[in-house]
N, CA, C, O and the ligand as a Tripos MOL2 file, in Angstrom:
@<TRIPOS>MOLECULE
protein
  297   295    75     0     0
PROTEIN
NO_CHARGES

@<TRIPOS>ATOM
      1 N           0.8340   -1.2070    0.0000 N.3       1 MET1
      2 CA          0.0000    0.0000    0.0000 C.3       1 MET1
      3 C           0.8630    1.2490    0.0000 C.2       1 MET1
      4 O           1.8830    1.3220    0.6850 O.2       1 MET1
      5 N           0.4470    2.1950   -0.7550 N.am      2 LYS2
      6 CA          1.2040    3.4460   -0.7150 C.3       2 LYS2
      7 C           0.4220    4.4930    0.0690 C.2       2 LYS2
      8 O          -0.8080    4.5300    0.0390 O.2       2 LYS2
      9 N           1.1530    5.3280    0.7590 N.am      3 ALA3
     10 CA          0.5090    6.3730    1.5410 C.3       3 ALA3
     11 C           0.0220    7.4660    0.6060 C.2       3 ALA3
     12 O           0.7630    7.9420   -0.2540 O.2       3 ALA3
     13 N          -1.2030    7.8480    0.7800 N.am      4 ASN4
     14 CA         -1.7800    8.9140   -0.0180 C.3       4 ASN4
     15 C          -1.4750   10.2700    0.5880 C.2       4 ASN4
     16 O          -1.4840   11.3030   -0.0810 O.2       4 ASN4
     17 N          -1.2070   10.2220    1.8750 N.am      5 GLY5
     18 CA         -0.9310   11.4710    2.5590 C.3       5 GLY5
     19 C          -1.5410   11.4620    3.9380 C.2       5 GLY5
     20 O          -2.3840   10.6230    4.2530 O.2       5 GLY5
     21 N          -1.1170   12.3850    4.7460 N.am      6 SER6
     22 CA         -1.6660   12.4700    6.0870 C.3       6 SER6
     23 C          -2.5670   13.6890    6.1880 C.2       6 SER6
     24 O          -2.5020   14.6040    5.3670 O.2       6 SER6
     25 N          -3.4040   13.6790    7.2060 N.am      7 PHE7
     26 CA         -4.2940   14.8150    7.4070 C.3       7 PHE7
     27 C          -4.3260   15.1770    8.8780 C.2       7 PHE7
     28 O          -3.9420   14.3820    9.7370 O.2       7 PHE7
     29 N          -4.7800   16.3650    9.1530 N.am      8 LYS8
     30 CA         -4.8300   16.8500   10.5240 C.3       8 LYS8
     31 C          -6.2540   17.2070   10.9180 C.2       8 LYS8
     32 O          -7.0270   17.7300   10.1150 O.2       8 LYS8
     33 N          -6.5820   16.9170   12.1550 N.am      9 SER9
     34 CA         -7.8550   17.3590   12.7360 C.3       9 SER9
     35 C          -9.0640   17.0190   11.8690 C.2       9 SER9
     36 O          -9.8990   17.8740   11.5720 O.2       9 SER9
     37 N          -9.1360   15.7540   11.4740 N.am     10 GLN10
     38 CA        -10.3340   15.2800   10.7950 C.3      10 GLN10
     39 C         -11.2090   14.5790   11.8140 C.2      10 GLN10
     40 O         -10.7210   14.0620   12.8190 O.2      10 GLN10
     41 N         -12.5050   14.5660   11.5460 N.am     11 LYS11
     42 CA        -13.4170   13.9100   12.4590 C.3      11 LYS11
     43 C         -13.3770   12.3990   12.2410 C.2      11 LYS11
     44 O         -13.7530   11.9030   11.1790 O.2      11 LYS11
     45 N         -12.9230   11.6890   13.2450 N.am     12 ALA12
     46 CA        -12.8780   10.2350   13.1760 C.3      12 ALA12
     47 C         -14.2880    9.6800   13.3770 C.2      12 ALA12
     48 O         -15.1770   10.3960   13.8370 O.2      12 ALA12
     49 N         -14.4950    8.3930   13.0280 N.am     13 PRO13
     50 CA        -15.8210    7.7880   13.2120 C.3      13 PRO13
     51 C         -16.3400    7.8520   14.6470 C.2      13 PRO13
     52 O         -17.5520    7.8220   14.8590 O.2      13 PRO13
     53 N         -15.4550    7.9400   15.6300 N.am     14 CYS14
     54 CA        -15.8890    8.0040   17.0260 C.3      14 CYS14
     55 C         -16.2640    9.4220   17.4320 C.2      14 CYS14
     56 O         -16.7960    9.6390   18.5210 O.2      14 CYS14
     57 N         -15.9840   10.3960   16.5490 N.am     15 GLY15
     58 CA        -16.3710   11.7570   16.8330 C.3      15 GLY15
     59 C         -15.2440   12.6620   17.2820 C.2      15 GLY15
     60 O         -15.4160   13.8770   17.3800 O.2      15 GLY15
     61 N         -14.0880   12.0730   17.5570 N.am     16 ARG16
     62 CA        -12.9460   12.8940   17.9620 C.3      16 ARG16
     63 C         -12.3140   13.5610   16.7490 C.2      16 ARG16
     64 O         -12.4110   13.0700   15.6250 O.2      16 ARG16
     65 N         -11.6740   14.6740   17.0000 N.am     17 LEU17
     66 CA        -10.8840   15.3240   15.9660 C.3      17 LEU17
     67 C          -9.4430   14.8640   16.1220 C.2      17 LEU17
     68 O          -8.7770   15.1950   17.1030 O.2      17 LEU17
     69 N          -8.9770   14.1100   15.1640 N.am     18 VAL18
     70 CA         -7.6310   13.5360   15.2680 C.3      18 VAL18
     71 C          -6.8930   13.6270   13.9410 C.2      18 VAL18
     72 O          -7.4870   13.8790   12.8930 O.2      18 VAL18
     73 N          -5.5910   13.4150   14.0110 N.am     19 ASN19
     74 CA         -4.7880   13.3120   12.7980 C.3      19 ASN19
     75 C          -4.8700   11.8830   12.2690 C.2      19 ASN19
     76 O          -5.2930   10.9720   12.9800 O.2      19 ASN19
     77 N          -4.4670   11.7010   11.0360 N.am     20 GLY20
     78 CA         -4.4960   10.3550   10.4860 C.3      20 GLY20
     79 C          -3.7910   10.2770    9.1550 C.2      20 GLY20
     80 O          -3.2210   11.2530    8.6690 O.2      20 GLY20
     81 N          -3.8440    9.0690    8.5670 N.am     21 GLU21
     82 CA         -3.2040    8.8560    7.2760 C.3      21 GLU21
     83 C          -4.1070    8.0740    6.3510 C.2      21 GLU21
     84 O          -4.9260    7.2660    6.7880 O.2      21 GLU21
     85 N          -3.9450    8.3260    5.0780 N.am     22 GLU22
     86 CA         -4.7390    7.6180    4.0800 C.3      22 GLU22
     87 C          -3.8140    6.7920    3.1890 C.2      22 GLU22
     88 O          -2.7590    7.2610    2.7610 O.2      22 GLU22
     89 N          -4.2270    5.5560    2.9180 N.am     23 TYR23
     90 CA         -3.4460    4.6760    2.0620 C.3      23 TYR23
     91 C          -4.2920    4.2440    0.8810 C.2      23 TYR23
     92 O          -5.5170    4.1600    0.9690 O.2      23 TYR23
     93 N          -3.6250    3.9770   -0.2090 N.am     24 GLU24
     94 CA         -4.3480    3.5190   -1.3910 C.3      24 GLU24
     95 C          -3.6220    2.3240   -1.9950 C.2      24 GLU24
     96 O          -2.3930    2.2800   -2.0270 O.2      24 GLU24
     97 N          -4.3970    1.3600   -2.4720 N.am     25 ASP25
     98 CA         -3.7990    0.1540   -3.0170 C.3      25 ASP25
     99 C          -4.5840   -0.2950   -4.2380 C.2      25 ASP25
    100 O          -5.7960   -0.0910   -4.3110 O.2      25 ASP25
    101 N          -3.9080   -0.8950   -5.1830 N.am     26 HIS26
    102 CA         -4.5670   -1.4020   -6.3900 C.3      26 HIS26
    103 C          -4.1380   -2.8480   -6.5840 C.2      26 HIS26
    104 O          -2.9520   -3.1660   -6.4980 O.2      26 HIS26
    105 N          -5.0930   -3.7170   -6.8450 N.am     27 ASP27
    106 CA         -4.7170   -5.0870   -7.1840 C.3      27 ASP27
    107 C          -5.7440   -5.6930   -8.1290 C.2      27 ASP27
    108 O          -6.6370   -4.9970   -8.6110 O.2      27 ASP27
    109 N          -5.6170   -6.9950   -8.3930 N.am     28 ASP28
    110 CA         -6.4760   -7.6250   -9.3930 C.3      28 ASP28
    111 C          -7.8940   -7.8580   -8.8880 C.2      28 ASP28
    112 O          -8.8460   -7.7750   -9.6630 O.2      28 ASP28
    113 N          -8.0440   -8.1450   -7.6140 N.am     29 GLU29
    114 CA         -9.3590   -8.4060   -7.0330 C.3      29 GLU29
    115 C         -10.2060   -7.1390   -6.9730 C.2      29 GLU29
    116 O         -11.3150   -7.0860   -7.5050 O.2      29 GLU29
    117 N          -9.6660   -6.1400   -6.3250 N.am     30 CYS30
    118 CA        -10.3440   -4.8590   -6.1890 C.3      30 CYS30
    119 C          -9.6210   -3.8580   -7.0740 C.2      30 CYS30
    120 O          -8.3960   -3.8830   -7.1940 O.2      30 CYS30
    121 N         -10.3780   -2.9990   -7.6770 N.am     31 VAL31
    122 CA         -9.7430   -1.9770   -8.4940 C.3      31 VAL31
    123 C          -8.9740   -1.0120   -7.5980 C.2      31 VAL31
    124 O          -7.8100   -0.6980   -7.8440 O.2      31 VAL31
    125 N          -9.6480   -0.5580   -6.5680 N.am     32 VAL32
    126 CA         -9.0220    0.3960   -5.6610 C.3      32 VAL32
    127 C          -9.3800    0.0490   -4.2190 C.2      32 VAL32
    128 O         -10.5320   -0.2640   -3.9190 O.2      32 VAL32
    129 N          -8.4240    0.1040   -3.3570 N.am     33 THR33
    130 CA         -8.6730    0.0030   -1.9280 C.3      33 THR33
    131 C          -8.1840    1.2860   -1.2880 C.2      33 THR33
    132 O          -7.0360    1.6880   -1.4770 O.2      33 THR33
    133 N          -9.0570    1.9250   -0.5330 N.am     34 VAL34
    134 CA         -8.6500    3.1250    0.1810 C.3      34 VAL34
    135 C          -8.8340    2.8620    1.6660 C.2      34 VAL34
    136 O          -9.9190    2.4860    2.1100 O.2      34 VAL34
    137 N          -7.7940    3.0570    2.4090 N.am     35 GLU35
    138 CA         -7.8390    2.8010    3.8330 C.3      35 GLU35
    139 C          -7.4400    4.0720    4.5760 C.2      35 GLU35
    140 O          -6.4070    4.6790    4.2950 O.2      35 GLU35
    141 N          -8.2740    4.4540    5.5200 N.am     36 VAL36
    142 CA         -7.9690    5.6280    6.3220 C.3      36 VAL36
    143 C          -7.7420    5.1680    7.7550 C.2      36 VAL36
    144 O          -8.5880    4.4930    8.3410 O.2      36 VAL36
    145 N          -6.6040    5.5340    8.3090 N.am     37 VAL37
    146 CA         -6.2680    5.1450    9.6690 C.3      37 VAL37
    147 C          -6.1590    6.4070   10.5120 C.2      37 VAL37
    148 O          -5.3280    7.2750   10.2450 O.2      37 VAL37
    149 N          -6.9980    6.4980   11.5200 N.am     38 TYR38
    150 CA         -7.0010    7.6640   12.4010 C.3      38 TYR38
    151 C          -6.0810    7.4180   13.5860 C.2      38 TYR38
    152 O          -5.8430    6.2750   13.9770 O.2      38 TYR38
    153 N          -5.5750    8.4860   14.1440 N.am     39 GLU39
    154 CA         -4.6130    8.4080   15.2280 C.3      39 GLU39
    155 C          -5.1860    7.7130   16.4660 C.2      39 GLU39
    156 O          -4.4450    7.0750   17.2140 O.2      39 GLU39
    157 N          -6.4800    7.8310   16.6860 N.am     40 CYS40
    158 CA         -7.1030    7.2100   17.8510 C.3      40 CYS40
    159 C          -7.2830    5.7120   17.6710 C.2      40 CYS40
    160 O          -7.5830    4.9990   18.6280 O.2      40 CYS40
    161 N          -7.0950    5.2260   16.4240 N.am     41 GLY41
    162 CA         -7.2310    3.7970   16.1650 C.3      41 GLY41
    163 C          -8.4250    3.4380   15.3020 C.2      41 GLY41
    164 O          -8.5500    2.2920   14.8710 O.2      41 GLY41
    165 N          -9.3000    4.3890   15.0430 N.am     42 CYS42
    166 CA        -10.4180    4.1500   14.1380 C.3      42 CYS42
    167 C          -9.8890    3.9090   12.7220 C.2      42 CYS42
    168 O          -8.8470    4.4340   12.3310 O.2      42 CYS42
    169 N         -10.6440    3.0920   11.9590 N.am     43 GLN43
    170 CA        -10.2440    2.8100   10.5910 C.3      43 GLN43
    171 C         -11.4370    2.8380    9.6580 C.2      43 GLN43
    172 O         -12.5540    2.4990   10.0470 O.2      43 GLN43
    173 N         -11.1960    3.2360    8.4520 N.am     44 SER44
    174 CA        -12.2200    3.1900    7.4200 C.3      44 SER44
    175 C         -11.5990    2.5450    6.1920 C.2      44 SER44
    176 O         -10.5620    2.9910    5.7010 O.2      44 SER44
    177 N         -12.2450    1.4830    5.6950 N.am     45 ILE45
    178 CA        -11.6900    0.7600    4.5580 C.3      45 ILE45
    179 C         -12.7210    0.6940    3.4500 C.2      45 ILE45
    180 O         -13.8510    0.2590    3.6700 O.2      45 ILE45
    181 N         -12.3400    1.1170    2.2790 N.am     46 GLN46
    182 CA        -13.2630    1.1150    1.1480 C.3      46 GLN46
    183 C         -12.6600    0.3490   -0.0190 C.2      46 GLN46
    184 O         -11.5060    0.5690   -0.3870 O.2      46 GLN46
    185 N         -13.4520   -0.5560   -0.6020 N.am     47 HIS47
    186 CA        -13.0100   -1.2970   -1.7820 C.3      47 HIS47
    187 C         -13.9030   -0.9390   -2.9520 C.2      47 HIS47
    188 O         -15.1250   -0.8760   -2.8220 O.2      47 HIS47
    189 N         -13.2880   -0.7070   -4.0820 N.am     48 GLU48
    190 CA        -14.0600   -0.5100   -5.3020 C.3      48 GLU48
    191 C         -13.7510   -1.6530   -6.2450 C.2      48 GLU48
    192 O         -12.5890   -1.9420   -6.5290 O.2      48 GLU48
    193 N         -14.8110   -2.3110   -6.7330 N.am     49 TYR49
    194 CA        -14.6190   -3.4810   -7.5880 C.3      49 TYR49
    195 C         -14.8060   -3.1460   -9.0560 C.2      49 TYR49
    196 O         -15.2790   -2.0690   -9.4210 O.2      49 TYR49
    197 N         -14.4150   -4.1140   -9.8900 N.am     50 HIS50
    198 CA        -14.4600   -3.9050  -11.3440 C.3      50 HIS50
    199 C         -15.8610   -3.5890  -11.8550 C.2      50 HIS50
    200 O         -16.0250   -2.8110  -12.7940 O.2      50 HIS50
    201 N         -16.8790   -4.2020  -11.2260 N.am     51 ASP51
    202 CA        -18.2400   -4.0020  -11.7080 C.3      51 ASP51
    203 C         -18.8840   -2.7200  -11.1770 C.2      51 ASP51
    204 O         -20.0530   -2.4500  -11.4510 O.2      51 ASP51
    205 N         -18.1290   -1.9420  -10.4270 N.am     52 GLY52
    206 CA        -18.6580   -0.6700   -9.9440 C.3      52 GLY52
    207 C         -19.1680   -0.7290   -8.5210 C.2      52 GLY52
    208 O         -19.5160    0.3010   -7.9420 O.2      52 GLY52
    209 N         -19.2190   -1.9350   -7.9420 N.am     53 CYS53
    210 CA        -19.6310   -2.0740   -6.5460 C.3      53 CYS53
    211 C         -18.5980   -1.4270   -5.6240 C.2      53 CYS53
    212 O         -17.3990   -1.4150   -5.9010 O.2      53 CYS53
    213 N         -19.1040   -0.9020   -4.5390 N.am     54 VAL54
    214 CA        -18.2240   -0.3180   -3.5390 C.3      54 VAL54
    215 C         -18.5940   -0.9080   -2.1840 C.2      54 VAL54
    216 O         -19.7640   -0.8820   -1.7990 O.2      54 VAL54
    217 N         -17.6320   -1.4310   -1.4680 N.am     55 SER55
    218 CA        -17.9070   -1.8860   -0.1030 C.3      55 SER55
    219 C         -17.1820   -0.9660    0.8650 C.2      55 SER55
    220 O         -16.0770   -0.4940    0.5970 O.2      55 SER55
    221 N         -17.8300   -0.7260    1.9930 N.am     56 ARG56
    222 CA        -17.2750    0.2200    2.9490 C.3      56 ARG56
    223 C         -17.3790   -0.3800    4.3420 C.2      56 ARG56
    224 O         -18.4130   -0.9360    4.7100 O.2      56 ARG56
    225 N         -16.3350   -0.2680    5.0920 N.am     57 ARG57
    226 CA        -16.2920   -0.7730    6.4540 C.3      57 ARG57
    227 C         -15.6630    0.2920    7.3340 C.2      57 ARG57
    228 O         -14.5670    0.7750    7.0500 O.2      57 ARG57
    229 N         -16.3540    0.6530    8.3950 N.am     58 VAL58
    230 CA        -15.8190    1.6230    9.3340 C.3      58 VAL58
    231 C         -15.7100    0.9420   10.6890 C.2      58 VAL58
    232 O         -16.6980    0.4360   11.2210 O.2      58 VAL58
    233 N         -14.5200    0.9330   11.2360 N.am     59 ILE59
    234 CA        -14.2650    0.2470   12.5030 C.3      59 ILE59
    235 C         -13.7600    1.2470   13.5350 C.2      59 ILE59
    236 O         -12.7570    1.9280   13.3220 O.2      59 ILE59
    237 N         -14.4640    1.3230   14.6430 N.am     60 ARG60
    238 CA        -14.0770    2.2460   15.7040 C.3      60 ARG60
    239 C         -12.8400    1.7350   16.4290 C.2      60 ARG60
    240 O         -12.5000    0.5550   16.3490 O.2      60 ARG60
    241 N         -12.1730    2.6420   17.1390 N.am     61 HIS61
    242 CA        -10.8910    2.2810   17.7620 C.3      61 HIS61
    243 C         -11.0210    1.1890   18.8170 C.2      61 HIS61
    244 O         -10.0190    0.5640   19.1640 O.2      61 HIS61
    245 N         -12.2110    0.9390   19.3340 N.am     62 ASP62
    246 CA        -12.3790   -0.1510   20.2920 C.3      62 ASP62
    247 C         -12.7460   -1.4670   19.6050 C.2      62 ASP62
    248 O         -13.0270   -2.4650   20.2680 O.2      62 ASP62
    249 N         -12.7400   -1.4580   18.2660 N.am     63 GLY63
    250 CA        -12.9650   -2.6870   17.5140 C.3      63 GLY63
    251 C         -14.3940   -2.8690   17.0430 C.2      63 GLY63
    252 O         -14.6850   -3.8090   16.3040 O.2      63 GLY63
    253 N         -15.2810   -1.9970   17.4530 N.am     64 ARG64
    254 CA        -16.6750   -2.1250   17.0480 C.3      64 ARG64
    255 C         -16.8660   -1.6900   15.5880 C.2      64 ARG64
    256 O         -16.3760   -0.6410   15.1720 O.2      64 ARG64
    257 N         -17.5810   -2.5110   14.8290 N.am     65 VAL65
    258 CA        -17.8490   -2.1810   13.4290 C.3      65 VAL65
    259 C         -19.0600   -1.2580   13.3630 C.2      65 VAL65
    260 O         -20.1620   -1.6490   13.7470 O.2      65 VAL65
    261 N         -18.8630   -0.0540   12.8860 N.am     66 LEU66
    262 CA        -19.9510    0.9320   12.8350 C.3      66 LEU66
    263 C         -20.6910    0.8720   11.5120 C.2      66 LEU66
    264 O         -21.9080    1.0460   11.4600 O.2      66 LEU66
    265 N         -19.9480    0.6260   10.4450 N.am     67 VAL67
    266 CA        -20.5540    0.5530    9.1180 C.3      67 VAL67
    267 C         -19.9670   -0.6400    8.3900 C.2      67 VAL67
    268 O         -18.7510   -0.8310    8.3710 O.2      67 VAL67
    269 N         -20.8370   -1.4450    7.7890 N.am     68 ASP68
    270 CA        -20.3700   -2.5510    6.9620 C.3      68 ASP68
    271 C         -21.3760   -2.6900    5.8410 C.2      68 ASP68
    272 O         -22.3920   -3.3700    5.9880 O.2      68 ASP68
    273 N         -21.0990   -2.0570    4.7350 N.am     69 GLU69
    274 CA        -22.1110   -1.9960    3.6850 C.3      69 GLU69
    275 C         -21.5170   -2.2370    2.3020 C.2      69 GLU69
    276 O         -20.3220   -2.0640    2.0630 O.2      69 GLU69
    277 N         -22.4040   -2.6410    1.4130 N.am     70 MET70
    278 CA        -22.0290   -2.8970    0.0250 C.3      70 MET70
    279 C         -22.9500   -2.0840   -0.8420 C.2      70 MET70
    280 O         -24.1670   -2.2640   -0.8030 O.2      70 MET70
    281 N         -22.3910   -1.1980   -1.6170 N.am     71 LEU71
    282 CA        -23.2110   -0.3680   -2.4970 C.3      71 LEU71
    283 C         -23.0120   -0.8660   -3.9230 C.2      71 LEU71
    284 O         -21.8920   -0.8760   -4.4330 O.2      71 LEU71
    285 N         -24.0930   -1.2750   -4.5600 N.am     72 SER72
    286 CA        -23.9540   -1.7640   -5.9260 C.3      72 SER72
    287 C         -24.1440   -0.6290   -6.9250 C.2      72 SER72
    288 O         -24.8710    0.3330   -6.6780 O.2      72 SER72
    289 N         -23.4860   -0.7700   -8.0270 N.am     73 ALA73
    290 CA        -23.5900    0.2440   -9.0730 C.3      73 ALA73
    291 C         -24.9320    0.1230   -9.7640 C.2      73 ALA73
    292 O         -25.4290   -0.9850   -9.9650 O.2      73 ALA73
    293 N         -25.5180    1.2360  -10.1250 N.am     74 GLU74
    294 CA        -26.8070    1.1820  -10.8180 C.3      74 GLU74
    295 C         -26.7310    1.8160  -12.1800 C.2      74 GLU74
    296 O         -27.7290    1.8570  -12.8990 O.2      74 GLU74
    297 ZN        -11.6010    6.7780   17.3750 Zn       75 ZN75
@<TRIPOS>BOND
     1     1     2 1
     2     2     3 1
     3     3     4 2
     4     3     5 am
     5     5     6 1
     6     6     7 1
     7     7     8 2
     8     7     9 am
     9     9    10 1
    10    10    11 1
    11    11    12 2
    12    11    13 am
    13    13    14 1
    14    14    15 1
    15    15    16 2
    16    15    17 am
    17    17    18 1
    18    18    19 1
    19    19    20 2
    20    19    21 am
    21    21    22 1
    22    22    23 1
    23    23    24 2
    24    23    25 am
    25    25    26 1
    26    26    27 1
    27    27    28 2
    28    27    29 am
    29    29    30 1
    30    30    31 1
    31    31    32 2
    32    31    33 am
    33    33    34 1
    34    34    35 1
    35    35    36 2
    36    35    37 am
    37    37    38 1
    38    38    39 1
    39    39    40 2
    40    39    41 am
    41    41    42 1
    42    42    43 1
    43    43    44 2
    44    43    45 am
    45    45    46 1
    46    46    47 1
    47    47    48 2
    48    47    49 am
    49    49    50 1
    50    50    51 1
    51    51    52 2
    52    51    53 am
    53    53    54 1
    54    54    55 1
    55    55    56 2
    56    55    57 am
    57    57    58 1
    58    58    59 1
    59    59    60 2
    60    59    61 am
    61    61    62 1
    62    62    63 1
    63    63    64 2
    64    63    65 am
    65    65    66 1
    66    66    67 1
    67    67    68 2
    68    67    69 am
    69    69    70 1
    70    70    71 1
    71    71    72 2
    72    71    73 am
    73    73    74 1
    74    74    75 1
    75    75    76 2
    76    75    77 am
    77    77    78 1
    78    78    79 1
    79    79    80 2
    80    79    81 am
    81    81    82 1
    82    82    83 1
    83    83    84 2
    84    83    85 am
    85    85    86 1
    86    86    87 1
    87    87    88 2
    88    87    89 am
    89    89    90 1
    90    90    91 1
    91    91    92 2
    92    91    93 am
    93    93    94 1
    94    94    95 1
    95    95    96 2
    96    95    97 am
    97    97    98 1
    98    98    99 1
    99    99   100 2
   100    99   101 am
   101   101   102 1
   102   102   103 1
   103   103   104 2
   104   103   105 am
   105   105   106 1
   106   106   107 1
   107   107   108 2
   108   107   109 am
   109   109   110 1
   110   110   111 1
   111   111   112 2
   112   111   113 am
   113   113   114 1
   114   114   115 1
   115   115   116 2
   116   115   117 am
   117   117   118 1
   118   118   119 1
   119   119   120 2
   120   119   121 am
   121   121   122 1
   122   122   123 1
   123   123   124 2
   124   123   125 am
   125   125   126 1
   126   126   127 1
   127   127   128 2
   128   127   129 am
   129   129   130 1
   130   130   131 1
   131   131   132 2
   132   131   133 am
   133   133   134 1
   134   134   135 1
   135   135   136 2
   136   135   137 am
   137   137   138 1
   138   138   139 1
   139   139   140 2
   140   139   141 am
   141   141   142 1
   142   142   143 1
   143   143   144 2
   144   143   145 am
   145   145   146 1
   146   146   147 1
   147   147   148 2
   148   147   149 am
   149   149   150 1
   150   150   151 1
   151   151   152 2
   152   151   153 am
   153   153   154 1
   154   154   155 1
   155   155   156 2
   156   155   157 am
   157   157   158 1
   158   158   159 1
   159   159   160 2
   160   159   161 am
   161   161   162 1
   162   162   163 1
   163   163   164 2
   164   163   165 am
   165   165   166 1
   166   166   167 1
   167   167   168 2
   168   167   169 am
   169   169   170 1
   170   170   171 1
   171   171   172 2
   172   171   173 am
   173   173   174 1
   174   174   175 1
   175   175   176 2
   176   175   177 am
   177   177   178 1
   178   178   179 1
   179   179   180 2
   180   179   181 am
   181   181   182 1
   182   182   183 1
   183   183   184 2
   184   183   185 am
   185   185   186 1
   186   186   187 1
   187   187   188 2
   188   187   189 am
   189   189   190 1
   190   190   191 1
   191   191   192 2
   192   191   193 am
   193   193   194 1
   194   194   195 1
   195   195   196 2
   196   195   197 am
   197   197   198 1
   198   198   199 1
   199   199   200 2
   200   199   201 am
   201   201   202 1
   202   202   203 1
   203   203   204 2
   204   203   205 am
   205   205   206 1
   206   206   207 1
   207   207   208 2
   208   207   209 am
   209   209   210 1
   210   210   211 1
   211   211   212 2
   212   211   213 am
   213   213   214 1
   214   214   215 1
   215   215   216 2
   216   215   217 am
   217   217   218 1
   218   218   219 1
   219   219   220 2
   220   219   221 am
   221   221   222 1
   222   222   223 1
   223   223   224 2
   224   223   225 am
   225   225   226 1
   226   226   227 1
   227   227   228 2
   228   227   229 am
   229   229   230 1
   230   230   231 1
   231   231   232 2
   232   231   233 am
   233   233   234 1
   234   234   235 1
   235   235   236 2
   236   235   237 am
   237   237   238 1
   238   238   239 1
   239   239   240 2
   240   239   241 am
   241   241   242 1
   242   242   243 1
   243   243   244 2
   244   243   245 am
   245   245   246 1
   246   246   247 1
   247   247   248 2
   248   247   249 am
   249   249   250 1
   250   250   251 1
   251   251   252 2
   252   251   253 am
   253   253   254 1
   254   254   255 1
   255   255   256 2
   256   255   257 am
   257   257   258 1
   258   258   259 1
   259   259   260 2
   260   259   261 am
   261   261   262 1
   262   262   263 1
   263   263   264 2
   264   263   265 am
   265   265   266 1
   266   266   267 1
   267   267   268 2
   268   267   269 am
   269   269   270 1
   270   270   271 1
   271   271   272 2
   272   271   273 am
   273   273   274 1
   274   274   275 1
   275   275   276 2
   276   275   277 am
   277   277   278 1
   278   278   279 1
   279   279   280 2
   280   279   281 am
   281   281   282 1
   282   282   283 1
   283   283   284 2
   284   283   285 am
   285   285   286 1
   286   286   287 1
   287   287   288 2
   288   287   289 am
   289   289   290 1
   290   290   291 1
   291   291   292 2
   292   291   293 am
   293   293   294 1
   294   294   295 1
   295   295   296 2
@<TRIPOS>SUBSTRUCTURE
     1 MET1         2 RESIDUE 1 A MET
     2 LYS2         6 RESIDUE 1 A LYS
     3 ALA3        10 RESIDUE 1 A ALA
     4 ASN4        14 RESIDUE 1 A ASN
     5 GLY5        18 RESIDUE 1 A GLY
     6 SER6        22 RESIDUE 1 A SER
     7 PHE7        26 RESIDUE 1 A PHE
     8 LYS8        30 RESIDUE 1 A LYS
     9 SER9        34 RESIDUE 1 A SER
    10 GLN10       38 RESIDUE 1 A GLN
    11 LYS11       42 RESIDUE 1 A LYS
    12 ALA12       46 RESIDUE 1 A ALA
    13 PRO13       50 RESIDUE 1 A PRO
    14 CYS14       54 RESIDUE 1 A CYS
    15 GLY15       58 RESIDUE 1 A GLY
    16 ARG16       62 RESIDUE 1 A ARG
    17 LEU17       66 RESIDUE 1 A LEU
    18 VAL18       70 RESIDUE 1 A VAL
    19 ASN19       74 RESIDUE 1 A ASN
    20 GLY20       78 RESIDUE 1 A GLY
    21 GLU21       82 RESIDUE 1 A GLU
    22 GLU22       86 RESIDUE 1 A GLU
    23 TYR23       90 RESIDUE 1 A TYR
    24 GLU24       94 RESIDUE 1 A GLU
    25 ASP25       98 RESIDUE 1 A ASP
    26 HIS26      102 RESIDUE 1 A HIS
    27 ASP27      106 RESIDUE 1 A ASP
    28 ASP28      110 RESIDUE 1 A ASP
    29 GLU29      114 RESIDUE 1 A GLU
    30 CYS30      118 RESIDUE 1 A CYS
    31 VAL31      122 RESIDUE 1 A VAL
    32 VAL32      126 RESIDUE 1 A VAL
    33 THR33      130 RESIDUE 1 A THR
    34 VAL34      134 RESIDUE 1 A VAL
    35 GLU35      138 RESIDUE 1 A GLU
    36 VAL36      142 RESIDUE 1 A VAL
    37 VAL37      146 RESIDUE 1 A VAL
    38 TYR38      150 RESIDUE 1 A TYR
    39 GLU39      154 RESIDUE 1 A GLU
    40 CYS40      158 RESIDUE 1 A CYS
    41 GLY41      162 RESIDUE 1 A GLY
    42 CYS42      166 RESIDUE 1 A CYS
    43 GLN43      170 RESIDUE 1 A GLN
    44 SER44      174 RESIDUE 1 A SER
    45 ILE45      178 RESIDUE 1 A ILE
    46 GLN46      182 RESIDUE 1 A GLN
    47 HIS47      186 RESIDUE 1 A HIS
    48 GLU48      190 RESIDUE 1 A GLU
    49 TYR49      194 RESIDUE 1 A TYR
    50 HIS50      198 RESIDUE 1 A HIS
    51 ASP51      202 RESIDUE 1 A ASP
    52 GLY52      206 RESIDUE 1 A GLY
    53 CYS53      210 RESIDUE 1 A CYS
    54 VAL54      214 RESIDUE 1 A VAL
    55 SER55      218 RESIDUE 1 A SER
    56 ARG56      222 RESIDUE 1 A ARG
    57 ARG57      226 RESIDUE 1 A ARG
    58 VAL58      230 RESIDUE 1 A VAL
    59 ILE59      234 RESIDUE 1 A ILE
    60 ARG60      238 RESIDUE 1 A ARG
    61 HIS61      242 RESIDUE 1 A HIS
    62 ASP62      246 RESIDUE 1 A ASP
    63 GLY63      250 RESIDUE 1 A GLY
    64 ARG64      254 RESIDUE 1 A ARG
    65 VAL65      258 RESIDUE 1 A VAL
    66 LEU66      262 RESIDUE 1 A LEU
    67 VAL67      266 RESIDUE 1 A VAL
    68 ASP68      270 RESIDUE 1 A ASP
    69 GLU69      274 RESIDUE 1 A GLU
    70 MET70      278 RESIDUE 1 A MET
    71 LEU71      282 RESIDUE 1 A LEU
    72 SER72      286 RESIDUE 1 A SER
    73 ALA73      290 RESIDUE 1 A ALA
    74 GLU74      294 RESIDUE 1 A GLU
    75 ZN75       297 GROUP 0 **** ****
């Protein structure tokens, strides 16, 4: 994964304002994977597939999954 860059004072899924980093990856399974890692430990992972589907997972720093969804292309 390559780092896309870091950010400051963004609102994490838990509601805190924290710094963090964004990573991006490309492979054969998923067209694009974007992963955001917040300083508090929250994570957001998004996969975009060849057919246009997008899956999104948001995990709070205590390990609780807040969002786990699949959006299909229309
Ligand atoms: Zn957090």
